[in-house]
C-alpha positions as CSV (number, residue, x, y, z in Angstrom):
1,M,-27.9,3.0,-69.5
2,T,-30.1,2.7,-66.4
3,R,-29.5,0.2,-63.6
4,A,-32.7,-1.6,-64.6
5,H,-31.5,-1.8,-68.2
6,L,-28.1,-3.3,-67.2
7,S,-30.0,-5.8,-64.9
8,W,-32.2,-6.9,-67.8
9,C,-29.1,-7.5,-70.0
10,L,-27.7,-9.9,-67.4
11,G,-30.8,-11.5,-66.3
12,C,-32.8,-11.6,-69.4
13,L,-33.5,-15.4,-69.3
14,W,-36.9,-15.2,-67.8
15,C,-38.6,-18.1,-66.0
16,L,-39.9,-20.7,-68.4
17,W,-42.0,-23.0,-66.4
18,C,-43.9,-25.0,-68.9
19,L,-44.3,-25.9,-72.5
20,G,-45.1,-28.5,-75.0
21,V,-47.5,-31.1,-76.2
22,G,-47.9,-33.0,-73.0
23,A,-47.9,-36.8,-72.5
24,G,-50.8,-38.5,-74.1
25,A,-52.9,-40.5,-71.6
26,G,-54.4,-42.7,-74.3
27,A,-51.2,-43.7,-76.1
28,E,-50.9,-47.3,-77.2
29,G,-47.9,-49.3,-76.0
30,R,-45.3,-48.7,-73.4
31,G,-42.8,-47.5,-76.0
32,L,-45.0,-44.6,-77.2
33,R,-45.7,-43.6,-73.6
34,A,-42.0,-43.5,-72.8
35,D,-41.3,-41.4,-75.9
36,Q,-44.0,-38.9,-75.0
37,A,-42.6,-38.7,-71.4
38,R,-39.2,-38.0,-72.9
39,R,-40.4,-35.3,-75.3
40,G,-43.4,-33.6,-73.8
41,I,-44.4,-31.7,-70.7
42,T,-46.7,-33.6,-68.5
43,A,-50.1,-32.0,-68.0
44,A,-49.1,-28.9,-70.0
45,P,-52.7,-27.4,-70.1
46,L,-52.9,-27.4,-66.3
47,V,-49.5,-25.8,-65.9
48,A,-50.3,-23.3,-68.6
49,S,-53.5,-22.3,-66.9
50,A,-51.7,-21.6,-63.6
51,Y,-48.9,-19.7,-65.4
52,D,-51.5,-17.4,-67.0
53,L,-53.0,-16.7,-63.6
54,I,-49.5,-15.6,-62.5
55,L,-49.1,-13.2,-65.4
56,D,-52.6,-11.9,-64.7
57,A,-51.4,-11.2,-61.1
58,Q,-54.1,-13.4,-59.6
59,F,-51.6,-14.7,-57.0
60,D,-54.1,-16.1,-54.5
61,R,-55.9,-18.1,-57.2
62,V,-52.6,-19.6,-58.2
63,R,-52.1,-21.0,-54.7
64,A,-55.7,-22.4,-54.9
65,V,-55.2,-24.3,-58.2
66,L,-51.8,-25.8,-57.5
67,P,-53.1,-28.9,-55.6
68,A,-55.1,-29.9,-58.7
69,T,-52.1,-29.1,-60.9
70,C,-49.5,-31.3,-59.3
71,G,-51.4,-33.1,-56.5
72,P,-51.0,-36.8,-55.9
73,P,-52.9,-38.8,-58.6
74,S,-54.5,-41.0,-55.9
75,I,-56.2,-37.9,-54.4
76,Q,-57.4,-36.7,-57.8
77,G,-58.4,-40.2,-59.1
78,L,-56.3,-39.7,-62.2
79,D,-53.4,-41.6,-63.6
80,A,-49.8,-40.3,-63.5
81,T,-49.9,-38.6,-66.9
82,S,-52.9,-36.4,-65.9
83,L,-51.0,-34.3,-63.4
84,A,-47.8,-32.3,-63.6
85,P,-44.7,-33.5,-61.6
86,P,-43.9,-31.9,-58.3
87,V,-41.2,-29.7,-59.8
88,A,-43.7,-27.9,-61.9
89,C,-45.6,-26.6,-58.9
90,L,-42.4,-25.7,-57.0
91,G,-41.5,-23.6,-60.0
92,L,-44.9,-22.1,-60.3
93,E,-44.8,-21.1,-56.6
94,A,-41.4,-19.5,-57.1
95,L,-42.6,-17.7,-60.2
96,N,-45.7,-16.5,-58.3
97,L,-43.5,-14.9,-55.7
98,W,-41.2,-13.4,-58.3
99,W,-44.0,-11.6,-60.0
100,Q,-45.2,-10.2,-56.7
101,I,-41.6,-9.0,-56.1
102,Q,-41.7,-7.2,-59.5
103,L,-44.7,-5.2,-58.4
104,D,-42.6,-3.7,-55.6
105,P,-39.0,-4.5,-56.6
106,T,-37.1,-2.7,-53.8
107,N,-39.2,-4.3,-51.1
108,R,-37.3,-7.4,-49.8
109,A,-40.0,-8.8,-47.6
110,L,-40.7,-11.7,-50.0
111,D,-37.1,-12.5,-50.6
112,P,-36.6,-15.3,-48.0
113,A,-39.7,-17.2,-49.2
114,F,-38.6,-16.8,-52.8
115,V,-35.1,-18.1,-52.1
116,A,-36.4,-21.1,-50.3
117,K,-38.9,-22.0,-53.0
118,V,-36.6,-21.5,-56.0
119,G,-33.9,-23.5,-54.2
120,A,-36.4,-26.4,-53.7
121,A,-37.3,-26.2,-57.4
122,I,-33.6,-26.3,-58.5
123,A,-33.0,-29.3,-56.2
124,E,-36.1,-31.2,-57.4
125,A,-35.3,-30.5,-61.1
126,G,-31.7,-31.6,-60.5
127,R,-33.0,-34.9,-59.0
128,M,-35.2,-35.4,-62.0
129,T,-32.4,-35.0,-64.5
130,V,-30.3,-37.6,-62.6
131,A,-33.2,-40.0,-62.5
132,E,-34.3,-39.5,-66.1
133,P,-31.5,-37.9,-68.1
134,E,-33.2,-38.5,-71.4
135,R,-36.3,-36.7,-70.4
136,A,-36.5,-33.2,-72.0
137,E,-39.0,-32.0,-69.4
138,A,-36.5,-32.5,-66.6
139,W,-33.8,-30.4,-68.3
140,F,-36.4,-27.8,-69.1
141,Y,-37.5,-27.4,-65.5
142,L,-33.9,-27.2,-64.4
143,G,-33.2,-24.3,-66.8
144,A,-36.4,-22.7,-65.7
145,A,-35.5,-22.8,-62.0
146,Y,-32.1,-21.3,-62.6
147,G,-33.8,-18.7,-64.9
148,V,-36.1,-17.2,-62.2
149,R,-33.2,-17.2,-59.7
150,A,-30.9,-15.4,-62.1
151,Q,-33.5,-12.7,-62.5
152,W,-33.8,-12.2,-58.8
153,R,-30.0,-12.2,-58.3
154,V,-29.7,-9.4,-60.9
155,L,-32.3,-7.4,-59.2
156,R,-30.4,-7.7,-55.9
157,G,-27.1,-6.8,-57.5
158,E,-25.6,-10.3,-57.4
159,R,-24.4,-10.1,-61.0
160,L,-21.6,-12.6,-61.0
161,A,-23.9,-15.2,-59.3
162,A,-26.5,-14.4,-61.9
163,A,-24.0,-14.9,-64.7
164,R,-23.2,-18.4,-63.3
165,D,-26.8,-19.2,-63.3
166,G,-27.0,-18.0,-66.9
167,K,-24.5,-20.6,-67.9
168,R,-26.6,-23.3,-66.2
169,I,-29.7,-22.0,-67.9
170,K,-28.2,-22.2,-71.4
171,E,-26.7,-25.7,-70.8
172,S,-30.0,-27.1,-69.4
173,L,-32.2,-25.6,-72.1
174,E,-30.0,-26.6,-74.9
175,R,-30.0,-30.2,-73.5
176,A,-33.8,-30.0,-73.5
177,L,-33.9,-28.9,-77.1
178,A,-31.5,-31.6,-78.1
179,L,-33.9,-34.1,-76.7
180,D,-37.0,-32.3,-78.0
181,P,-36.3,-30.0,-81.0
182,A,-40.0,-29.0,-81.1
183,M,-39.8,-27.3,-77.7
184,H,-40.4,-23.8,-78.8
185,D,-40.8,-22.5,-75.3
186,A,-37.3,-23.7,-74.4
187,E,-36.1,-22.0,-77.6
188,F,-37.2,-18.8,-76.1
189,G,-34.6,-19.0,-73.3
190,V,-31.8,-20.0,-75.6
191,G,-32.8,-17.1,-78.0
192,L,-32.6,-14.6,-75.1
193,Y,-29.1,-15.8,-74.3
194,R,-28.0,-15.6,-77.9
195,Y,-29.5,-12.1,-78.4
196,Y,-28.1,-10.5,-75.3
197,A,-24.7,-12.3,-75.6
198,D,-24.3,-10.4,-78.9
199,V,-25.6,-7.0,-77.9
200,A,-24.5,-6.9,-74.2
201,P,-22.3,-4.0,-73.0
202,A,-18.6,-4.6,-72.7
203,A,-18.7,-5.2,-68.9
204,L,-21.1,-8.1,-69.5
205,R,-19.0,-9.5,-72.3
206,F,-16.2,-9.7,-69.8
207,L,-18.3,-11.8,-67.5
208,R,-19.2,-14.0,-70.5
209,W,-15.4,-14.5,-71.2
210,L,-14.7,-15.1,-67.5
211,L,-17.3,-17.9,-67.3
212,L,-16.2,-19.4,-70.7
213,L,-19.6,-18.8,-72.2
214,P,-20.0,-18.8,-76.0
215,G,-20.8,-15.7,-78.0
216,G,-24.3,-14.9,-79.3
217,N,-26.1,-14.1,-82.5
218,R,-28.4,-11.1,-82.5
219,V,-30.3,-12.0,-85.6
220,E,-30.8,-15.7,-84.9
221,G,-31.5,-15.0,-81.2
222,L,-34.3,-12.6,-82.1
223,A,-35.7,-15.0,-84.6
224,Q,-35.9,-17.7,-81.8
225,L,-37.6,-15.2,-79.5
226,E,-40.2,-14.3,-82.0
227,R,-40.8,-17.9,-82.9
228,A,-41.4,-18.8,-79.3
229,A,-43.8,-15.8,-79.0
230,S,-45.8,-17.1,-81.9
231,L,-45.4,-20.9,-81.6
232,G,-44.7,-21.5,-77.9
233,Q,-47.6,-23.3,-76.3
234,L,-47.2,-21.9,-72.8
235,V,-44.9,-18.9,-72.5
236,R,-46.2,-16.7,-75.3
237,G,-47.1,-13.9,-72.9
238,E,-43.7,-14.0,-71.2
239,A,-41.9,-14.1,-74.5
240,Q,-43.9,-11.1,-75.7
241,F,-43.1,-9.2,-72.6
242,Q,-39.3,-9.8,-73.1
243,I,-39.5,-9.0,-76.8
244,H,-41.0,-5.6,-76.1
245,Q,-37.8,-4.8,-74.1
246,V,-35.6,-5.9,-77.0
247,Y,-37.6,-3.8,-79.4
248,L,-37.3,-0.7,-77.1
249,W,-33.6,-1.0,-76.2
250,Y,-31.9,-2.3,-79.3
251,E,-34.3,-2.6,-82.3
252,H,-35.8,0.9,-82.2
253,R,-39.3,-0.5,-82.8
254,D,-41.0,1.6,-80.1
255,R,-44.5,1.5,-81.5
256,E,-44.4,-2.2,-82.0
257,A,-43.3,-2.6,-78.3
258,L,-46.2,-0.4,-77.3
259,A,-48.6,-2.6,-79.3
260,I,-47.2,-5.7,-77.5
261,I,-47.8,-4.2,-74.1
262,Q,-51.3,-3.1,-75.0
263,A,-52.1,-6.7,-76.2
264,L,-50.8,-8.0,-72.9
265,Q,-53.1,-5.7,-71.1
266,Q,-56.0,-7.3,-72.9
267,R,-54.8,-10.8,-72.1
268,Y,-53.9,-10.1,-68.5
269,P,-56.0,-7.1,-67.4
270,H,-55.5,-7.5,-63.7
271,N,-51.7,-7.1,-63.8
272,P,-50.8,-3.4,-63.1
273,V,-47.3,-3.9,-64.5
274,F,-48.5,-4.0,-68.0
275,H,-50.6,-0.8,-67.6
276,H,-47.7,1.1,-66.0
277,V,-45.3,0.0,-68.7
278,E,-47.5,1.5,-71.3
279,A,-47.3,4.9,-69.5
280,E,-43.5,4.5,-69.3
281,I,-43.1,3.8,-73.0
282,L,-45.3,6.8,-73.9
283,D,-43.1,9.0,-71.7
284,T,-39.6,7.7,-72.1
285,Y,-39.6,6.5,-75.7
286,L,-42.4,8.3,-77.5
287,H,-42.1,11.6,-75.5
288,D,-45.8,12.0,-75.2
289,A,-46.6,13.4,-71.8
290,E,-50.3,13.7,-72.5
291,A,-50.7,10.1,-73.6
292,S,-48.6,8.9,-70.7
293,L,-50.9,10.9,-68.3
294,R,-54.0,9.3,-69.9
295,A,-52.5,5.8,-69.5
296,S,-51.9,6.4,-65.8
297,E,-55.4,7.9,-65.4
298,R,-56.7,4.6,-66.8
299,L,-54.7,2.6,-64.3
300,L,-55.9,4.9,-61.5
301,A,-59.5,4.3,-62.5
302,L,-58.9,0.5,-62.6
303,A,-57.3,0.6,-59.1
304,R,-60.1,2.7,-57.6
305,A,-62.6,0.2,-59.0
306,G,-60.6,-2.8,-57.6
307,A,-60.1,-4.1,-61.2
308,V,-56.4,-4.7,-60.9
309,S,-54.3,-6.7,-58.4
310,Q,-53.0,-4.9,-55.3
311,P,-55.1,-1.8,-56.1
312,E,-53.6,0.5,-53.4
313,L,-50.1,-0.1,-54.7
314,A,-51.3,0.4,-58.3
315,E,-53.1,3.7,-57.3
316,T,-49.8,5.1,-55.8
317,I,-47.9,4.1,-59.0
318,A,-50.5,5.7,-61.2
319,R,-50.6,9.0,-59.1
320,L,-46.8,9.3,-59.1
321,N,-46.6,9.1,-62.9
322,M,-49.6,11.4,-63.2
323,A,-47.8,14.0,-61.1
324,R,-44.6,13.7,-63.2
325,Q,-46.5,14.2,-66.5
326,L,-48.6,17.0,-65.1
327,G,-45.4,18.7,-64.1
328,A,-44.0,18.2,-67.6
329,L,-47.1,19.8,-68.9
330,K,-46.7,22.8,-66.6
331,Q,-49.8,21.9,-64.6
332,N,-48.0,22.1,-61.3
333,A,-51.1,22.7,-59.1
334,A,-52.7,19.5,-60.4
335,A,-49.4,17.6,-60.0
336,I,-49.1,18.7,-56.4
337,A,-52.7,17.6,-55.7
338,Q,-51.8,14.1,-56.8
339,L,-48.7,14.1,-54.6
340,D,-50.6,15.4,-51.6
341,L,-52.9,12.4,-51.9
342,I,-50.0,10.0,-51.8
343,I,-48.4,11.9,-48.8
344,A,-51.7,12.0,-46.9
345,S,-52.2,8.2,-47.4
346,Q,-48.7,7.6,-46.0
347,A,-48.3,5.1,-48.8
348,A,-46.0,2.2,-47.8
349,R,-46.0,0.5,-51.1
350,P,-44.2,0.5,-53.5
351,A,-41.2,1.0,-51.3
352,G,-39.8,4.5,-51.5
353,A,-43.0,6.0,-53.1
354,L,-43.6,8.3,-50.2
355,A,-40.1,9.7,-50.3
356,Q,-40.5,10.1,-54.1
357,A,-43.7,12.0,-53.7
358,E,-42.2,14.4,-51.1
359,R,-39.2,15.0,-53.2
360,L,-41.2,15.7,-56.3
361,R,-43.5,18.0,-54.4
362,R,-40.5,20.1,-53.3
363,Q,-39.4,20.4,-56.9
364,L,-42.7,21.6,-58.1
365,R,-43.3,24.3,-55.5
């Protein structure tokens, strides 16, 4: 089991920033408005639109749309049900930083900004649950904030702290579901917990026992994940990305995982992660070096055309995998040519790429 695999097992509860049917601005009567506020997610379409920009790696555009997503109603000329609460944008900002970190996971430059933003989201969500304990949205945002922090803590090797966050995630999202059973996006987070709690390695089961966490259920957890991926209103893309991991690692459904990733490429064409993951699946799980090479060649073409986010980073990632696959195909001269381009550019991102290129070049000589 790789370090990344172990990390996913602990930090599988991905950030769930939004969901639901929203609060109806035209509802009749104060009682109906109160019930909608308790059950729905305010301004769900606005939050969903920003969330999709994050998954498409359009990070600058996210920052541009947030003022119109959670800005003060007086500025927008709208009533309070037309904009998302401040916690939604704090969470989106944290998620925006998290996906940038995932493009270059060993680079810690964004860590301080991420820690500050996710801490602010947790504090605001906690305040919201105290002020409105019967509002499902408040508990959802609290579980979401802990979810993204748990992922980052796992990446940085803080596994016990991540497990503590995992307990808070489960408790918060189950509370949200108790208040709003139709919250399929929150069901996604609970399903992830239930699945991984059942299949996790022994070391992680020990942490579960240490923190007095309940056991899981592989079958029911996967059913919840798949239900969220098909019925969730806002986190379908995120749920599908997580399900592809489950299919690869535990369900032996490699081709279905590949199909999910290829569909995500179509929905989020600017995110180089989805293109690179295709190449990894073709290499590691389907053992098809030629197909993996072609996938990275497509990513390289997109990067050279500026059609993906952070094209220089994407180009380096593509060339590294092309060199690996060309080496596997005994085309050492072509592999070395790709590595020489990386070395000549003195690629600074992703972190460690230059050292990888130099090491692989020595092996191929």
